[in-house]
N, C-alpha and C positions, 0 to 999 in steps of 0.2 A: 391397534390402529383404530378399531371400531369405537373403543371407549373415548379416544381423543376426539374423534369426529362428533360423537354424541355430545361431549363437553362443549365443543365449538358451536354446534347448532343450538345448544341450550343458552349459551352466552348471547348468541345472535338474537334468539327469540326474546330474551329478557331485556337486553340492553342495546341491541343494534351494534354489536361489537365492531371495533375498528382496528386497523393495522397498527402494530406497535413499532414500526421501523421505517427506514427510508425505502419505499417501494412505489413511489409515484410513477405512473405511466401515462398520465393524461394532463390536460390543462383545462382552464375555465375562462369563460367570458361572462362578465356581469355588467349591468348598467341600469340606467334610468331613462325612461322614455317620457319626454315632455312636449308640450305644445309650444307655439311661438311666444307665449307669455311666460314660459317656464313652469307651467302647472303640470302636475302628473297626469299621464294618460293611462288609465287602467284598461285591461282587456285587450291589449295589443298582441297580435301573434308575431313573435320574433322567430324567424327561421334562419338557421345556420346551415349552409350547404358546403360540404367539404369532401375530403377524399373518399369517405364511405357513405355518401348520400346526405340527406337532409335530416335535421332535428329541429322540432318546433317547440317553443315555450311561450307562456302567456304572462304578461305583466300583471303585478298585483295591484292593490288599491293605491299604493304609493308610486305606481308606474315602474317598479323595479322588476327586472328579470334576472334569472340565474341559469346559465348554460354550463353544466358541469360535465366531467368525464369525456372531454373532447380529445380525439386523437390529434397529436401535434401535427400541424400543417397549416395551410392557407384556406380561409373560409370567405364566403360571401354572406353578409348579414343583411336580412331583409325584415322590415317592420311594416305590418299591414293592419289597418282597422277601417271599417266602413266610415266614410265621412272625412277621411284624411288621405292625402297623397301617400303612396307607398315610398318608403325610404330604403335605399339600398347602399350598403358600403362594401365594396370589394376589397380584396387583398388584406383581410384581417388575419394577422399571423398569430397562431396559438403555439406557445412553446411549452416544453416539458416542465411540469411543476409550477407554471406561471398562471396567475389570475390577473387578467387585464380588465380595466374598467372602460366600457365603450358606451357612453351616453349617446342617445339619438334624439333628434328634434323633428317633430312631425308638423306638417302644414295642412290647413284645411283644404280639401279638394276631393277629387275622385280617386278611387283606388287604382284606376287604370293609369293614372299619371304617376310617374316614378321620378323621385328626386335622388340623384346619385351623389353620394358624399365623396368628395375628393381628398378629404383629410387623410393623413397617414394613420396607420394602425398604431395604437399606443405601444410604447416599448418599455415603460416604467411600470413595474408591478407595485402599485401603491399600497398594497396590503401585506407585503412580505418584508421581513427583517433579515432574510438570508443573504449572505454575501458569497460570491463565487462567480460562476458563469454558466451559461447554457450554450453548448456548441452543437451546431447542426451539421449533418453530413455534407450539405451543399457548400457551406463555407469551407469545411475541411478539404473538400476536393479542389478548392481554388487557391489554397495556400500551401507552402512547403512544410509538411509534417510527415512523420513516419506512418506506416500502414496500419499498425496495431492501435486499437483504441486507447491503450495505455499511453501511447506516444502523444495523443492529442491533449492529455490532461495538462500538459505544461503550457498550453495557450492561456489557461485561466490565471488570473491574479492570485497571489498567495500560495501558488504551487511551485516548489523548488526541488532541486535534487536532494535525495535522501542519502547521498554518498554511496556507501557500500551495500545498502539494502537493495539496490538495483533500480534500473530505470522504470520498471513497472510498478514500483512502490514509492511514489514521491512523498516528500514532506509537505504537509498541508497545515497552515496555521501554526507552524513551529513544532508540530508533532514529528515523531520518528516515522520511518517508512512502514512500520508495522502497526500504526495507530489508526488506520483508516478502515472504512467499511465500503464494500463494493456490491452493488445490486444491479442486475440486468433483468429486465422484464419482470421485476418483482422478486427475483430469486437472489437470495444472499449467496454470492459465490466466493465470499471471503474464505481464505484457507482455514480449515478447522483446526489445524495444528499450531499455526504461527500468526495468523491474522493478516496474511499477505494477500495479494491478488492472485487467484488461481493457484497453480502449482508453485510450491516454494520448498527449497532445500537448504538445510544449514550448511551443505557443502557447496552447492552451485549458486546459492542465493536465489534471486528471483528468476524463475523460468517464465513467469508472467502468463498472460492470457493472449493467445495468438489471434483472437478475433479481429478482423479488419474493420475499419470504420465504414466500409461499403455496406455492412450489414446493419449499421446503426442509423436510426432516425435522428436521435438527439442524445447528447451526453450532458448531463447536469452535474456540475462540480460544486458541492457545498463546502466551503471552507470555514464557515462560522455563522452564528446567528440563527440556526435552524430551530424550529419549534419543537414542542414536547412529543410530537409524532415520531421524531427521528432520534436514534440513539446508537448504541453499540460502538461508538467511536470517540476517542479523545483527540483525534486529528481532524480528518474531513470525511465526507460521505460522497461517493461517486454513484450516480444513479443513471442508468442507461435504458433507453427503450429502443428495441430493434424495429426494423421496418415491417409494415403490414401490407397486405394486399388492399387495393382500392378498386373503384369502379372502372378504372382504366387498366388495360393489360399493359404492363410495363416490365422492363427488364434490362439487363446489361450483360455483356461479355467483356472481360477485361484481362489484361496481363501487364505485369510490372517486372522490371529487372534492374537491379543495381549491381552491375558486373564489376569484377575485380579490376578489369582493364581500364576502367574510367576513374579509379581512385587515385588520389595523390599518394605519395610514399608515406608509409607509417613511420613516425619518428621513433628511432631506436635508442636504447640505452642498455649497456652491458654492466651488470652489477657484479660485485665480488662473489656473491652466493649464487649467481646465475639467474638471469631473467629471460623468460620465454618471450620471443618477439612475435608480433603479428606482421605477416607479410601481405595479407590482403583478406578481403571478405567478399562474399557474393550472396545476395538475397534476391529471390525471385518468387513470384506467385502467379497463378492463373486461375480465374474463377468466373462464376456466373451468378446472376440473380434473376428471379422472375416472380412477378406477383400480379394478381388480378382478381376479377370476380368469378365465382362459380354461379352464384345467383345474384344478380345486380341488386345493390342496396342491402343485401342480407348475408351472403356467404362469400368469404374472401380467402385467398391463400397467398403465402409468400414462401419462397425457398431460395437458398443460397449455398454455395460451396466454394471453398477457396483453399486448395492445397498450396503449401509454400515450402520452399527448400532453402536452407541456410547452410552455407559452407564458410568456415573460417580457416585460413591457412596459417599455421604456426611454424616457427623454427626454434629448435633447441638453442641454448646459449652457446656462444662461440668462445668459451673460456678455455685457456690452456695453462698447463703448469710451467715451471721454470725450464723444463726440458722440451717444451713444445707439445706435450702429449694432450690429447683432447680430454677435457674433464667431463664433458657431457656427450657421450658417443652418438646420441641420436641426431646431433648436428649434421653428421655425414649423410643423413637421409634427405637433407634439404627441406623443402616445404612439406608439411604434413597436415592433411585436412581433418578438421572436425566437422562432421555432417549431422544435421538434424532436419527432421521433416514434421511439419504440422499440417493437419487436415482440419480446417475450420469449417463449420457448417451451421446453418440456421434454417429452421422450418417453423412456420406459424400458420395456424388456421383461426379465422375469426367468424363467429356466427352472431350477426346482429338480428336477434329475434324480432325486435321492432325498435322503434326509436328510443325506447326506454330500457331495453335489456340487451346485454352484450356479453359474449363469452369468447375468451382468447385461450388457445392452447399453443404453447411455445416450446421449442426444443432447440438447443444450441450447445456447441461444445468446441473443443480444440485439442483432441487427442493427438499425441506426438510421440516420436521415437528418436533415439540418437544412435547412430551406428557405432560399432566397436572401434575404438580409437582414443585419441587424447580428449575425451569428454571433459576431463579435468586438465587444465593447462599445465598443472604441476607434473603431469605424467611425463613430460619431456625433460624433467630434471633427473629422472631415473637413469640407470645405466643401460637399460634395455626397455622393451615394450611391456614389461611386467605390470606397469601401472595403467595400462589401457583398460577401459571399461566401456560398457554400453548402457544407454538408458533404454531399458526394456519398454517402459511406458512412462509418460507424464502427460499432464494436461487434465481436462475435465469434461464431464458430460452433465447437462442440466435440463430439467423439465419443469414446466409449470402449467397449471390450468387456473384461469382467473375469471371471475364473474363481476360485472358492474351492473347495477340496477338503479333506476330512478322510480321509486314507488309512488312518490307524490312530489309536488314542488318543494316540500319541506322535509323529505326523508330520502337519503341516498344510501346505498349499500354496496360494499365491495367485499369479496371473499376469495381466497385462493389457497391452493395446495401447491407446494414447490419441493423440488428435490435437487440438491447439488452434490456433486462428487468430484474430487480431484485426487490423483494418485501420483506417486513417483516410485519407481523401482530401478535401482542401479545394479548391474551385474558385473563384478570384477573379472578380469581375464586370468588372473593368477591369484591363488589362495596362499600367500606367504605373509609372514609378519612384515610390518612397515618399519624400516630401520633407517635411522639417521646417524651417520658417523661424524661426531663433532671433533674427532682427533685431527681432522684436516680442514683446510679452508680452500675452496668453498665446501660446505657440508656435503658429504657423500650420501646419496639416497639410494637404497636398494629395497627389494621385496615388493609386496603388493601395495594396494592403494590405502590400506589402513581402514579408517572409519568409512562406512558407507551405509546408505539407507536401502535396506533390502526389501522394504515394502511398507511405505507409509500411505495409508488409505483413509481419507476423510469423507464422511457422508453426513449430510444435513437434510433432514425432513422438516419442512416448515409449514405450519398451519396458521393462517392469518386471515384476518377480516377487518374491515373498517366501515364506518357509517358516518353520515353527517345528518344532524337534525337541526332545522331552523326554527327557533322559537323567538318570534318577534324580531328584534334587531340582533339577535344572537345566532351565530352560526357555530354549532358545537360539534366537534369531532371527538370520538372516543373509541377505544378498542383494545384488542388483545393480540398477542403473538405467542406461539409456542414453537420452539425449535428442539428437535430430538437429534442429537449429534452423536455419531460413532466415529472414533478415530483410533485406528490400529497403527502402532508405531513399532517397527522392527529395525533397530539399528545394530549393525554388526561391525566387526573388525576382521580384516583378513588374517589368515594364518591359523594354525592349530590352537586348540585350547592348551592351557598349561596349568601347573600347580603353583598357587601363590605361596609366599613364605608361611602363611598360617595353615597350610595344608588343604585349602579349598581350591577346587578346580574351577577355572573360569568358564564362561559360556561363549566367550569371544576370543579372537586372537589378540595381538598386543601391538602397541606402538612403542618402539624401543629406541633409546638414545645410547650411543656408545661414547663414554667419557674417559679421557686419560687420567689415571690415578698416579700422583707424583711422589708417593712415599714408598713405592716398590711393589705395590699390589697389582700392577699391570694396567688393566682397564676395567671399567665398570659397565655392565649392561643394565641400564636403568629402564624399567618399564614405567612409562609416564602415563599410559592410559590402557586400561583393560576393564572388562565388565563381567560381573557374575550373573547378570540378567540382561537379555537382549530384546525380548519381545514383550510388549505391553498392549493390552486392549483397554481403551478408555471410552467413557461416555460423558455426555453433558446434557442437561435439561435446562433450557433457558426459557424464561417466561417474562413478558413485559406487558404493561397496559398503560394507557394514557388517556387524559381528557384535555382537550384544547378548545378554548373559546375564542371567538373573534367577533367583536361588536364595534359599531361605529357610533360616535357621539357627534351629532350634527352630520354634515356631509364630508368632513375632512379627516377627523381624528379616528383612527382605528386602534383599539386596545386588544392585545393578544395574550391573555394569561393562560398558563398551561401547567400540567403536573404529569410527570412520568414516573412509573415504578418499574424497577428491573430486579430480577433475581436469577441466579444461576446455581446449579448443582453440578459440580465436577466429580466424576467417579473414576477412581483408579482401581487396580487389582493387586491383591496380595496373595501369595501362596502360603497356605497354612496346613496344619495336619489334616484338616477336614476338607482340603481342596482349595480352590480359588475363591477368595472372598472379596466383596466390594469394600472399598475404602473411599468414603465420600466427604465432600467439603462444600458447604453451602454459603453463598454470599447473598444475603438478603437485606431488607431494610434500606434499599437504595432508592430513596425518593429524590427525584430530580426536578425541582421547580424551574419554570421558565416564565419570563414576563417580557413582553415586547410591545412597542407602539410605533405607529406610523402616522404621519401627518401630511396630507395632500396640500402642498404649499399654495399652489395656484388654484386649486379646486377644479381642475380640468382633467385629472387623471394622468398628468404628464410630469409630475414632480413629487418628491417626498422627502421629509425628514424621518429618520428612523433610529430606534435604539432597541437593544435587547440584552437582557442578562439571563444567563442560564448555567445550570450545572449538568455536566455530561459524564456519565460513568463508563469506564472501560469494560468491555466484554473480554474476559480472560480466555485465551485460546487453550486447547487441550494439551499442548506441550507441557503445561503445568501438571495436568493429571497424570501424564506419562512419566514425568520425572520426579514430581514432589509427592504425589498420592500413591504411586506405585514404587516399590523398592527400586532404587536406582544405584544399587550397590556396585562400587567400582574401585579400582586401584588408581591412585594419583601418583604413587611412587613405590617401586619395589626394586631393590638393587640385587643383582646377581653377579657372581664371579665369571660365569660362563655364558656363551652365546645361545646355548640350548635351554637356558632358564631352568636349570636343575639344581644349582648351588646358590641358594639365597645367602646374602651377607647378613649375619646376625646383627640385631640391634645392639648398640653399644660399641661396635667396631668403628674406630675413627678412620675415616677416609678423607683424602684431600684431592679434589679434582681441579684441573686448570686447563681450559681450552685455549686455542690460539687467540690472543688478544684479550682474554678474560682474566679476571682476578681469581686467586685460589679460593675454593669453596670447601669448607669443612662440613662433613655430614656424620652424624652419630645415629640418628633414627633412619632406618633404611626401609621401613614399610609403613605406608600411610594409606588409609581408605577413607572414602566419603560416601554418604548416601546408603549406609548399611541398612537403614530402615526408611520408610517414608517419612516425609517431614512431620515434625510435631506441629499440630495445628493450634495456634492461638485462638481460643474461643471468642475473643473480641475482634478478630481480624475482619476488616471490611475492604471493599473494592477501592481501587484507585479511581480518582475523578479529577476533572478539570472544572474550574470556575472561569466563566468568560463574560466579558462585556464587549458589545459592538455598538457603535453609533456612527451615523453619517448622513449624507444626503445624496440624492440623485435627481437630475432634471433633464428633460428633453430640451437641450439648449437650442438646437436647430432641428429642422425636419429630419427625422430618422437618426438623429445623433443624440446619444445619451451620455452625459458627463456625471461623474460621481466622485465623492471623497468619503473616506471612512477611517475610523480608528478601531483597533482590535486589541484587547488585553486578555491574556490567558495566564492562568497560574495553576500549578498542581500542588495542592496542600497535603495530599496523602497518597501513598503508593502501597500496593501489596507486593511484598518481596519475601524471599527466604533469607534467613540470617543464620550465621554460625555464632555461637555464644562465646567463642574463645578469640582473643586477639591473635593476629596473624603470627606473632612471634612466640606464642605460648609454648609450642612444641620445642623450639630451640632453647628458649630462655628457662622454662620451668619443667619441661618434659611432659606437659599435659596438652590435651587438645590435638594430639597427633592424628587421631581419627575421631570423627564427630558426626552427628546428625544435625540437620537444619530445622529451623522453626519458621513456619509460614506466618507472617505477622505484618503489622504496619510499623516499620522501623522508626525509632525516635529516641530521645534521651532516656525514656523510661524502659526501653528494652533491656532485659537482664543481660549482664556480661559476667562470665566466670573469670577467676584469678583477680589478683590485686594490682594489676599493672596500670590501672588508672584509665582504662579505655572505655569508650561509650559510643553508642550509635547516635545518628543525627537525623533530623527530618530532611526530606528532599527539598530541593530548591529548583524550580522551573518557572521562569518568567518570560513571557513573550509579549512584546509591545510592537505594534505595527501601525503605520499610516499608509493608506493606499489612495492613489488617484487613478481613476479609470476613464476610458473613453471607448464607446462602442457605436459603430454605425452599421446598420443593416444594409445589405446590398440594395442600393437605389441610385438612380442616375449613373450607373455603371461602376460604382466603387463601394467598398466596404472596408472597415477597419476594426480591430480589437486591440486596444493598447492599455498598458498599465505601468505605473511606477510604484514600487513598494519600498518604503524605508522601515526597517525593523531591527529589533535587538532581541536575541534569544540568549538569556543568561541563566546560570544555575549550576547544579551538580547532577541532575537527573535528566536523561534524554527522553525516555519513553520505553516502549516495549523492545526497541532495538538499540543496541549500543554501536553507534557508528565509529566511536574512537577505537574499538578493537574488533568490530564485526560480529558481536555475539547476538544470536537469535534465540533467546530464551525468555519470552514474555513472562514477566512476573517472577522470574527466578534467575535474573542475571547475577554475575559475580560482584556487582557493585556493592552489595550489602552482605557479602559472605563473611566479612570480618568487620568489627567495629572500626569506623573511619576516624573518629576522634581518639587517636591512640598515640600518646607521646612516647611510649616505649619503643615504637618502631625506629625512630631516629636516635633516641637516647641510648638504646641498647642494641637493637637489631643492626643498625648501620655500622657502628664501630666494632662490635664483637663478632657479627656473623656476615658482614659484607652485603647487607641489604642495600638496594638502590631505591632512590626516590623517597617519597614521604606519603604514607597512606592517608594522612590528614588532608592532602590535596584532593582526595575523592569526596571530601566533605566541605563544610563551610569555609575552611581555610583556603580551599582551592576554587571557590566560586568565581566563575568567569564566563566568557562566551562559550556556549556549547558547540559541538562540532558542526551542527547544521545552521549556525548563525550566518546569515547573509544580509548584512546591513542595507545593501542597495541592489535592487532587482528591477530591470527595465525590460519590457516586452512590447514589441510592436508587430502585429500581424495584419496584413491587409491585401487587397487585390483590386485591380482595375480591369474592366472588360471593355475592349474596343468594339465599335459597332460592326466591324467586319469579321468578328468571331475570335479574335485573339484575346486571351486572358493572361495577365501577368500578376504574380503574387510575390510577397516578400515576408520574411520572418526574421526579426532582429531580437536577440536576447543578449543582455549584459548583466552580470552579477558579480558581487564581491566573492573573493576566495574564501576557503574554509579556514577556521582557526587551527593553530598547530599546538599540540601538547605532546611532549615526549613521555613514553610509557616504559617502565622497567618491568621485570618479571615479578610474579607473585612468589614470595619465598616458600610458601606452603605448597601451592599447586605446582610450582616450578615453571609454569608456562609464561611466555612473554606477553606484553601488551596489557598490563593490569594496573601498575602503580605509577601515578604521575610523578614526574621529576620536577615539575613546576606547577603553580596554579594554572587552571585551564586557560588556554590561549597564551601562555607565557612564551611560547616559541622555542626554537632551537636552531643550531647552526646547520645549514643545508649546503649542498654543492653550489647554490646560488647566493650564499651569504646567510647571515642571520635573518630569520623571517618569523613573524608571528602569524602570518596568513599565507596561503597560496596566492598566486597572482590573480588580479581581476580578470574575469573571463569575458570574451566577446565572441559572438557567433552570428553570422549572417547567412541566411538560406534564401534561395530564389526558386520561383516556379513559373513555368510558362506552358500554356496549352492553346491549341487551335482546334476549333470545332468545324467539321465539315457536315453540312446538313443534307439529308436525303429524304425529302418529304417530311414526315414526322419523326424521322430517325436522325441520330447524330453519331459521327465518328470523331472522337476526341483524341488527338495526339498530344502527348505531354512529356515534360521533362522537369526534374527537380534537381537543384544543386544544393547540397548540404555543406556547410562550412565553405562558403563561396571563396573567401580569401585565404583558405588553407591555413588558418591560425592553429598552431599546435602548442598552446601554452601548457605549462605544468599545472595539473589539477590536484596533485597530492605528493607528499614526501613520506618516506618510510619513517613512522614515528615510534617504532619499537627500538628502545635502547638495547634491550637484550632479547635474544631468541628464546632462551631458557635461563633459569637462574644461573648466573655465573658465566653464561655464554654470550659474549659481546656480539652485537649485530654489526658486521662490517659495512652494511648498507644503510645504516641509520643516517637520515638526512638526504638520501638520494631519491630521485623521482621514480621510486618503485613502491610496492606495498606488500605488507605481510597478510593483507586481507584479500585484495584483488590482484589478479594475475596481470603481468605485463607492465611495460613502462607506463607511467601515469601522465600521459599527455592527451590533449584533445584528439579525437579521431580526425583523420585528414579529410580533404575534400572528397566528397562522394557524389556521383551522379546517378540518378534513377530515371529510366525511360519507361514510358507506359503508353498503352492504347486502351481506349474504352469505347465500345459500341453500345449505344443506348437506343432502345426501341420502346 
């Protein structure tokens, strides 16, 4: 660590280094002071008095002042100079990451005379090209939104559901749910393994970040157009600053409850294979915050704690056979609770050494546990409680120390050290093989839970600094970031180890399918998943630097050129004769230029035209190091004659299996492996990136009302993925490629392919085009609103780091390019001779169409009105198009379902509601009401929120898996259930949350 700190100090000393990512925690006020004739007034003392005292600045020869590094909040701005009347403007609102232009006009007179400016504070940031939104906790408390800060992100334009990636990981600017970056108080809390928010599991999906918005001062959502200072994301950037102590002793005690008894009935659907129903849910939390001065104007503290309890009550399927026997015995137990507990906390200390030097220390986290029970909803499909498990730990703990300093009016410096950690440990209740019996319908499930995460632990130490140098008319920011990441990945499977057909003993248990053999051999016990390696320790070293200029031509045009450089070194581990050895892969040469411009249309700081072009590189999470740079040797198919897995079926033996409702499947090769060695590294492989153009305008149409329109275009010209060099049918057709290793490369037509079957790879296609209209009104004259309409189209063949079409969470190593997609042999030979389903070419250009997260129309309206007698009412209205539908058949090589499209993307299929190409249009209306009782300077706020006011429970998805496994037809295809997410796929019912908050 010492060498890294020495390196950082050296960089600071030589260059005034600056932060290389999104970690803004302050705002800025700039302006020009003139006299009544419009001439510059130099030497004016401009004082800004805010939450942590006063800061004073002096105008230069051109009358300009610059007040940087301001804690978000409301300020009083005062301008003073001998011979002039004092000018004072109250209620100047500084928001996170915003720079507002506040010109001041002084009149000749005595300093004792004060002229109070009644104009409203500017709300248009005339120097920024960033699109998105800034959400403050005061507004969020007045409208109906969820308690966790991840729930608040959906208020911003350009933010939509990411489907099965989870509510905590939204889609931003057409990206997948794992394409975003998340920063709190300057700490990058993005999941080290998968790129999600906080704790993330490939079993449970997003466990999210439980931090409530009560701890947050402001949430900044950047969905596009951000400068070279920001990176690590090809989706969006979420930047949060928590509350700080101020000169006033303030705090709150609060409690919220969303009880089961106030919910509407959850819409039910019983599927053939059995669907676990939700009977109700209960969410409650009780917490407190307190902050204030230790030494007025110099030393402050803030602390908060908020334990929460979540219970969801499930019921096993009510399916019976022809004789009336219960197929899912756990139904007789009635409602079964899944319980989880999160303890969110935040602590911050602030030392304002003087008006120019400031130090923050912040500690926050959301450690959580889940009781033994149906933590996986699928546990209730088993014959007993053998698939219960507990979440021994999940969530995160984060720390940061940050320094801000103004060394002169022309040089500012910021530096910080941060550490982020998140974990997940699942503990199964029974250690038996996971077995699915496909001889009957519905499928009979027995044994343990199968795959589970026995200990995934991500740690990220971050060393970063930033500075601003003002040279004449140029404001130049430049800097460096270093992240040292450790990610331990322990993935296990329940059950004892066993001997594979090649004589090698596994390190995990097995996932087994029982298939009926129709030529007289009885039944086949097919191992579809098992591993020879379970534990991997990986590392990553990420470095970036940037330089960003901002200069003004005249008084209206601002030009913002910038350049960013990123590189990352991913390190896996291999076991050799001499012990464990590192296996590393570097992605460098990632130069990301940005160029933007803004034009102040009216010249008064209340309107702008803007445009920005930029290239954004993806930061590859460490899951790739765990699976591609460490040997990920495993079994994808191993057939046995017996249930104890002691009698392997020899290769060459002809077997024919046929499941109820399925077609006969002939198998000759009975043992297949993948990932025997780490990926072969293409020496020319480069990072994935997005090219983006943003253009639009904003203007303060009326007092406190900002209107805007913008166009956004994004495209992904190149992706980093692993590929298999054999066509998917090579094993069946030519007897080669039955076991193979992957190559990490940038797939395209030039990527080598083995065999002469005429197959080839293709380049990715990802095109996002959007037009947004926005309206924002800050709370004034009793009302506020945040509204947007987005028209967009998201077309192509590549989604991003997450595949919503089949729920795969393997950034950079999805199954999309495991086989050549432009492969005519699939339908010419594989379909007629071997019973393949679908057409693998629909994964490529032949199948280009609307991607799963395409939502052409999205409307959002959030607002509130405060009555003079203390009553506040809020409304939240969201409407959006449904998701495109594409049927997916099984991969003939891997055998698992949900891989090969049966039509071009968005081609649709027959559902229980008729043929559909999309799910229905979604509508949701939420309402909020609160009443404040005042006791001197204290307030007691009683409140209620109603979510889904009209109890609409429209279908949000249909099962798109044509097959469950190769040759195993899915009897629930086209029904309102999912092979990725548990439960019937309908909107949640009406839910009512009650709360009380005492503020002092």
